[in-house]
N, C-alpha and C positions, 0 to 999 in steps of 0.2 A: 818755863812759864806754866802756871797751873792750867790744866785742860779746861776747867770750868769757865775761864775767862778768855779762852783763845779767840772766840769770834769777835769780842769787843775790839781786839787789836787790829781786826781788818779795817776799822776806821781809825782807831787811835794811832796805829802805826803810821798812818798817813798824816798824822798831826804831830805827835810826840816824837816819833822817830825823824820826821822831817826837821823839827826844831832842833833835835840833837845834832843831826847831820849838818845842818846849816851853821850851827854854833861852831862846828869844827870847820866850818867854811860854808639850783634846779633850772637851770636853763633848759629850754626846750630844744632837744636835739632830734634828728630824724627818727621817726618811730616805726612806721610800717614799711616804708620802701627801702629795705636794706638788701645788700647783695652778699653772696658768699665770699668769704676771705680764705685764701690759702696761706697757711703758716709753715714755712720751712726754715729750719735753723740755718743761719749763715755762718761763715767761717770765723770772723773775728773783726774787732775794731780796736785801733790803737787809741789809748787815752793817756795823755800827759798829766802826771799828778804832782810833779815837783821839779824844781831846779835846785841843785845842791852845789855848794861852793867848790868842793874838791872830790876827787875820784874815790877816796876811801870812805867819805861820808855817803856818797852815792851807792857804793857797794854795800855798806851796812844797811842802808834803807832797803835796797833791792833784796837783800837776804832776808830781812825781817818780813817783807811783803810776801816772798816766796813761801816762807814757812807757814804763813796764814792762809795760803791757798790762792793767791793771786798769780796769774801768769805774767811774769815780769819780762818786759822786752829788754834786749841788750841796750845798755846805756851808750850815750854818745856826748861828746863835748860840744857845747855851743859857744858862740862868740861872747866875750865879756859884754854886759856884767852877768849874764845868765848862769854860767857855770855848767855843771854836769846835769843832764836831763834824766829823770827817772819816769818810766812809763809802764803801764800794764796793758795787756791785750785782753779785752773783754771777749768772751767766747760767743759772740752774737753780732747782730747788726747794729746800726747806729741808734735804733730805738732802745735796745737793751743798754747800749753804752750811755745814752742820754739819761735813762733811769738810774744807773749806777752814778753818773756824774751828779745828778740831782741830789742823791743821798749824801755823797761826799761833800758837795757844796754846802748842804745844810749843816754838816759837821765842821764847817770852817775852812774847808779846802778850796782850792781854785783849779779844779780839773778842766781839761780841754780835750774834747773829742777831736782827734786828728785826721784819721783816715782808715780805710780798710787794711787789715793785716791779719794774715792766717795765724790762728792760735797754734801753739806747740803742744797743747795738752791732749789733743785728740777728741775734744768735746766741743760740740756746737749747740747753741741754745737760742730759742726764741721765746718771748713772753707773749702769750695770747690773752688778751683782755676778755673776761667772760661776758661783760655787758658794756657795749659802746653807746648805749642809749642813756635815757635819764635814770638817775638813782632814786628819784622820788623823795619823800620825806625821810625815809630810811630804807635800808635794804637788808633783807635776810639772806644768809648764806647757807647753802645746804649741798650735800653731795652724797652719792651712793657708789659703792664699789662692786665689781663683779666678784663672784665667789673665788675665782682664782687670782684676784687682785691685779689683773692685767688690763682692766677696763675701769673708766671713771666717767660719771655724768655729774657735772658741776653746774649749779644754778645760782644766779643772783636774782633775788625776788624783791624788787622795790615795791613799796606801797605808798599811796597818796594820803591826803588829809581825809579823816573819817574812815580810814582803811578802804578807800576806793581802789578798784583794780588798776594796776599800773603794769604794762608789759615787762616781761623778764628778758634775761639773756642767759645763754648756756653754752657750755663746751662739752662735747662728747669725745672721749679719747680712748683709743684702744692701742695697746703696745704693737709696734710694727706697722701701724697705719696712720695716715694723716689725721689730725684732729678736725672736728667739725665744730664751728662756732657760728651761732645765729643770735641775732638781736630781735627785739619786738616779737616776743612769743608769749602765749598764755601758759603753755605747759610743754613738757618734754618727757619722754619715757623711753628708756633703753629696752630693746627686745631681750628676751631671755638668753639668746645666743650671743648677745653683745656684738653683733655684726650690723645691726640696724638701730636707728633711733628715730622715733616719730616725734614731731613737734607741731604745734598749732601756731601759725603766724597770727599775730594781733593786728587788727585794723580798728581804727576808731574814727568817729566823726569829730569834726572841730566844734568845740563848745561855742554856743552862740548866746545872744541875749534874750531870744524869744523862748517861749515855753514848748516850742516843738522844733523838730529838725526839718529844715526846708527840703523840698524835693530835690534840688540841685545837690545837696550834701549827700542824700541817699544814693543818688547816681554816682557821685564821686566815690563813695564807699564801695559800691558794687563794682566799679571799674578796678579799684585796688584789689578786691578779693578775686576778681576774674570770674565771677558767676553772675547769674541773673539777679536783677535787683529784687524780684519777688522772693527768691530763695533767701537772699541775704537779709531782707527785712524780717522774714519769718523767724530766723534764728538769731537775730541781733538781740543784745541784752544791755541794760543800763550800766554805765560805768561811773556815774556820779550821783550822789544824793542831794547835790546843791544846784546843779545846772542840768539842762537837757543834753545829755551826751550818751552815745551808744557805742558798743563795741561789737565786732564780728570776728569770726575765726575761719581759717582754712587749714586743713591738716595736710602735712607733708611727711613722707617717709624716706629717709636717707639710708642707703646701703653702702657701707664703707668697705665691704669685703673685696670689692672689685678695684679699689683705688691703689695707685702707686704714683711714683714721680711723674709719670706721663699720662696716667689715666685718672680722671677726676671721679669723685664719688657719684653714685647714681641716685638721683632725687626724683621722687614722683610726687606730684601735686594731686591729691585726691579731690574729686569733684563734689565735695560736700562742705557747706558753710558752717561747720561745727568743729568743736574741739576745746571747749572750756577746760576739760580735764582729759588726760590720756592715760591709757594703761594697756597691757597686753594680756592676752590669754596665756595660761601657764605654759602651753606648748609652743607659743610664738606663732601659731598659724593664723590668728585673728588679732586685730587691733580693736580696742575698746574706746569708744567716744563717750565722754561724760558731759551731760547737759547741766547748765547752771541752775541754781535754785532761784525761786521767785525774787528773794531779796539777796542781792549779790554782794560779796565783799571779796577783798583781794585773796584771802585765805579760804574762801568758801569751797566746800566740797561739791561733788557731782550729785545732783538729785536723782539721776537714773543713768543707766549705761546701756549702750547697744553695741553689738559687734559688727565690724566691717572687714571686708577683704583688704589687706594692706597693699595689694597691687592695684585694684580697681576701685576700691571704695564702695563696692556693692554691699548692701545690707545683709547681715547674717543673723539677725534676730537679736533679742534683748538678753542681758546677762546680769547675774547678781554680782555685786562688788566682791563678795566673799570668795568667788570662784576665779578671780583674776590673780595674775602673778603678784606675789607680795613684794613690796619695796621697802627696804630698811634705810630710810634717809638719816644722815648724820647732820645735825645742826651745828653751824659755826657761829663766829662772832657777828654781831650786827654792824653794818657799815652806815654811819651817818656823820654829820659834821660835828656833832657834840659829844660822841662817844669815842674815847681813845682806845686804840688796840694795842695791847702790851706785846711788843715785838721782842722783848728782852728775854723771855722765857725760852728754855731749851726744849726742843722737840726732836725726836729721832725716829726714823722708819728704817727697818732692816730689810735687806733683800738679798738676792743671790749675787754675790760678788760686788754689789754696790749698796752703800748706805747713804741715806739722806739725813742731814742734821741741820737745824737752824738754831741760832742763839744770838742775842744782842743785835738782831736786825739783818743778819746775813744768812744765806742758805748755801750749804756746801754739799757736794758729792764726795763721798769717800770711796775711792776706787782702789781695789787690790792691785799691786804692781807684780803679782805673780808669787810673792812671798807672804810674809805676815804683816808687812808694812802697808798701812792705808794712806793713800796720797790724798790730801784735801784739795778740792777745787771749788772755788766760789763760782756759783752759777748766776747769782743775782741777790738783790735785797728783799727783805721781807721776813715773814714768819711762815713756816711750812705747816699746812693743815692736813694734808694727806699725800700719799705717793702710791704710784703703781709698783708692782713687785720689783721691777728692775731699775726703778728710778727714772724711767723715760719721761713720765709725766709727774709733775709735782704741783699740787694745789697750794696757793699761797695768797696772803694778803700782803701788799707791798705799797710804799708811798707812790702816789700818782704824780708824775712830773707835769702832767697837763691839767691838774685840778684847778678850777677857778675858785674865786674867794667864797662862792656859795656852794661849792661841791665838797664832799668828804675828802680829806687829804689822802685817804688810802683807797685802793681798789683791789678787786678780786681777780687774780690772774692764774693761768696755768702755764708753768714752765715746761717747755718741750725740749728734752735733751737727747742729742744723738751722739753716741760714741763712734767716732770715725776710724 
């Protein structure tokens, strides 16, 4: 089979091969009050994809799926009229299995998520949604990689009508460490050592019908921020050009270097109600806090910068933007309900012993078996946008199985793969 078309068979084999074998027999979601989520890849989930009339047809289908990178479960005979069952083992939890079943179902299959079952491939995968909040009118996608390609910071940046500010979501990932995902943020910045990430949590008032924000709403906003109301009011900024609505920020610094399976990341909430934009000093010793301009927009830049201690939040003077650590963002496709994302194109990322490839809507890891043969393993649906050096983290746009009618059909995710 031509290599150029091999990924399409990942779905087609579940249709054409089954047929051949059988013939032989913007909703408002929580914005500010979000919690940290831990994402650890799970062992695997069994998904039944077909019943085939006879054992030879089932064997042919299983062989075809195995060549395309699916982990095929041993077949078993069912009571008539079902025939022989053909199943695959998804290398992750039921959420990943549900996402894969969603794509197969859209292609005309009738997959069924059955139960947990350990994969035989030695790979475990989880899919981390970059933004679990609102996607706004549309959402921009961007990411930045560390110089050694072992770290990634991925941002989904929604925007509202008239380019009004809308909180973002991000994932910060460093190979060998658990990923950090946060919703409802104004900005995020990776430290130069890529062991810390600073983010500013977004808080907003509820829009009302009056021309001013009532005192009770200011008190509610201050309680959310966790600082004095006078400080929150001083640094609040308008978030709408049409109604009376304001936003506030509070900056947090997360240290992932101490984290492991039993120890969580270390997170510090700085006692400052600022953080429209964030950056780091070039040596990583100071965090830079950017203030919004008088006329604010979702992509508005900082009007001025000041330095603070990343541990205490103590002021360390003002700074010029030119002296801050440079960040080379890469822009990805826009996510919205009216713009289609072409997932058929082929993309490949080479690494040490592991390659990441995507084509025709499926993403694979190609792992060396010790010789020259590369063994393909499907990790999930979508199109790959970026990858860390070893393929442990893969940025992708994939069909969203939980999308409502008013949501974009796709979402931005980070696949976390662990070779066991």
